[in-house]
Backbone bond lengths (Angstrom), bond angles and torsions (degrees), N, CA, C in turn:
res aa  C-N    CA-C-N  psi(-1)  N-CA   C-N-CA  omega(-1)  CA-C   N-CA-C  phi
1 M - - - 1.440 - - 1.535 108.37 -
2 A 1.304 116.07 133.03 1.466 121.44 179.95 1.531 110.06 -93.58
3 P 1.327 117.43 147.89 1.468 119.54 178.22 1.525 111.02 -71.56
4 K 1.317 115.33 150.36 1.460 120.41 174.65 1.523 108.31 -81.61
5 I 1.322 116.57 136.26 1.457 121.45 -179.74 1.525 110.66 -93.28
6 H 1.317 116.55 -35.91 1.462 122.01 -176.91 1.524 109.68 -121.30
7 D 1.331 115.82 158.49 1.458 119.82 171.58 1.521 107.88 -67.20
8 G 1.296 115.81 163.71 1.457 120.27 179.68 1.510 110.61 100.90
9 C 1.289 114.90 177.40 1.458 122.04 178.58 1.529 109.55 -58.28
10 R 1.307 117.32 137.85 1.464 122.16 -179.67 1.527 111.35 -54.05
11 Y 1.321 117.92 -32.40 1.458 121.43 -177.88 1.530 113.01 -66.89
12 T 1.320 117.75 -15.01 1.465 120.73 179.42 1.533 112.29 -88.55
13 N 1.322 117.27 -14.79 1.465 121.11 -173.79 1.521 114.00 -61.31
14 A 1.320 118.18 -44.28 1.466 120.80 -177.80 1.530 111.01 -63.74
15 A 1.319 116.99 -40.49 1.469 120.15 179.28 1.529 110.84 -66.41
16 A 1.332 117.26 -41.10 1.463 120.68 178.25 1.526 110.34 -64.80
17 D 1.323 117.02 -43.34 1.468 120.71 177.95 1.523 111.64 -61.81
18 A 1.331 116.52 -44.14 1.465 120.40 -179.24 1.523 111.05 -63.51
19 A 1.319 117.14 -41.87 1.465 120.74 179.20 1.528 110.88 -63.86
20 L 1.327 116.98 -43.11 1.465 120.66 178.65 1.525 111.55 -64.93
21 Q 1.323 116.60 -42.10 1.459 120.10 179.31 1.526 110.63 -64.65
22 L 1.316 117.11 -42.20 1.462 120.76 178.29 1.523 111.07 -62.19
23 M 1.325 116.41 -41.57 1.468 119.49 178.48 1.521 110.95 -63.14
24 R 1.350 117.44 -43.50 1.468 120.72 179.10 1.526 110.80 -64.32
25 T 1.318 116.36 -46.04 1.467 121.51 -177.69 1.527 111.48 -63.07
26 A 1.332 116.28 -42.53 1.467 120.88 -177.56 1.523 112.43 -86.65
27 G 1.331 117.21 -7.61 1.457 120.62 -179.15 1.527 112.76 68.16
28 L 1.333 116.13 36.41 1.470 120.60 -178.13 1.521 111.67 -95.18
29 T 1.308 115.25 156.61 1.459 121.99 169.63 1.523 107.69 -107.12
30 A 1.318 116.91 162.49 1.468 120.77 179.40 1.527 110.83 -57.96
31 E 1.314 116.82 -35.24 1.465 120.57 -178.26 1.527 112.41 -65.72
32 Q 1.314 117.76 -22.32 1.464 121.70 -179.66 1.529 112.88 -85.15
33 V 1.321 117.29 -12.74 1.464 121.13 -178.05 1.531 108.75 -82.72
34 Q 1.319 115.90 121.63 1.466 120.57 -179.97 1.520 112.28 -95.46
35 R 1.324 116.96 -35.08 1.464 120.39 178.52 1.517 108.63 -158.41
36 I 1.314 114.06 160.58 1.454 121.31 179.44 1.523 107.52 -133.53
37 R 1.304 116.24 134.37 1.470 121.06 174.45 1.517 107.08 -112.98
38 I 1.311 115.71 123.80 1.457 121.59 -177.49 1.524 108.93 -113.89
39 S 1.319 115.89 123.77 1.466 121.89 172.43 1.519 107.13 -107.41
40 T 1.320 116.04 131.08 1.457 119.68 -178.02 1.518 109.42 -147.02
41 F 1.298 118.07 -171.12 1.452 122.32 -177.00 1.532 110.73 -96.25
42 A 1.319 115.55 162.13 1.469 122.10 -171.05 1.526 113.57 -56.72
43 L 1.326 118.39 -42.54 1.464 119.96 -177.48 1.528 111.07 -65.14
44 A 1.327 117.31 -37.57 1.468 120.19 177.71 1.524 110.32 -62.32
45 L 1.320 116.61 -39.61 1.468 120.04 177.75 1.518 111.29 -68.54
46 K 1.316 116.39 -36.57 1.462 120.69 -178.41 1.527 112.27 -64.09
47 V 1.328 117.56 -38.79 1.465 120.05 -177.88 1.534 112.72 -91.18
48 S 1.316 117.30 -9.83 1.469 120.55 -179.09 1.524 110.99 -69.95
49 V 1.315 116.40 135.96 1.464 122.73 177.66 1.522 107.42 -93.83
50 R 1.318 117.69 116.01 1.464 121.51 -172.93 1.535 113.59 -73.61
51 H 1.297 118.46 -41.11 1.474 121.63 -178.69 1.528 108.52 -132.05
52 P 1.336 116.66 79.12 1.462 119.32 -174.47 1.530 112.58 -68.54
53 S 1.320 114.31 145.31 1.464 120.24 176.27 1.525 111.25 -120.72
54 T 1.338 116.27 2.11 1.461 121.54 178.63 1.530 109.12 -134.21
55 V 1.311 116.18 164.91 1.461 120.89 176.41 1.526 109.68 -62.02
56 S 1.313 116.42 -44.16 1.458 120.49 178.94 1.529 110.75 -59.14
57 G 1.307 117.00 -42.83 1.462 121.20 177.78 1.517 111.59 -63.20
58 A 1.328 116.90 -39.94 1.468 120.81 179.97 1.521 111.63 -62.63
59 L 1.323 117.19 -33.69 1.460 120.77 179.22 1.524 112.17 -69.61
60 F 1.324 116.66 -16.79 1.463 122.13 176.24 1.526 111.86 -105.55
61 C 1.308 116.89 11.43 1.463 122.30 -179.69 1.527 108.98 -101.75
62 M 1.324 116.19 111.82 1.469 121.51 -177.95 1.530 110.66 -55.52
63 E 1.318 116.52 -45.38 1.467 120.49 -177.76 1.521 111.62 -63.29
64 F 1.326 117.24 -41.88 1.466 121.23 -179.42 1.527 110.95 -64.36
65 V 1.326 116.90 -47.09 1.467 120.39 -177.63 1.517 110.83 -63.68
66 V 1.328 118.09 -43.22 1.461 121.05 -180.00 1.532 110.13 -67.06
67 A 1.322 117.89 -43.97 1.469 120.28 178.38 1.527 111.13 -61.58
68 T 1.320 117.34 -40.97 1.465 120.94 177.57 1.520 110.66 -62.38
69 A 1.318 117.19 -42.42 1.461 120.68 178.08 1.526 110.33 -60.58
70 L 1.318 117.83 -43.48 1.460 120.61 -179.14 1.519 111.74 -66.92
71 L 1.309 117.32 -40.22 1.469 120.78 -177.99 1.536 112.53 -74.58
72 C 1.338 116.29 -34.40 1.464 120.37 -173.54 1.523 113.90 -107.21
73 G 1.324 117.58 -9.28 1.460 120.50 -176.89 1.513 112.49 84.42
74 E 1.319 116.72 -2.13 1.467 124.00 176.15 1.521 107.79 -169.05
75 A 1.296 115.94 165.97 1.466 119.87 176.74 1.510 108.65 -119.40
76 A 1.314 116.18 59.26 1.464 120.73 -176.89 1.510 110.54 -116.29
């Protein structure tokens, strides 16, 4: 079992890491990001909450976790 790096569903961690790495590599700030396209596997999409209305739902929302990582430098 691998440790979780960010809060939220484990399936969101790779996308958050990739977004952060891309921002560091390209020297971008969150304000410069206009959109993000995330490709992932079927199970991650199945458990992802598309329009969360609770904190628990947000932790299972791929878009929320990645956006939080970009804005805060981590999703913890």
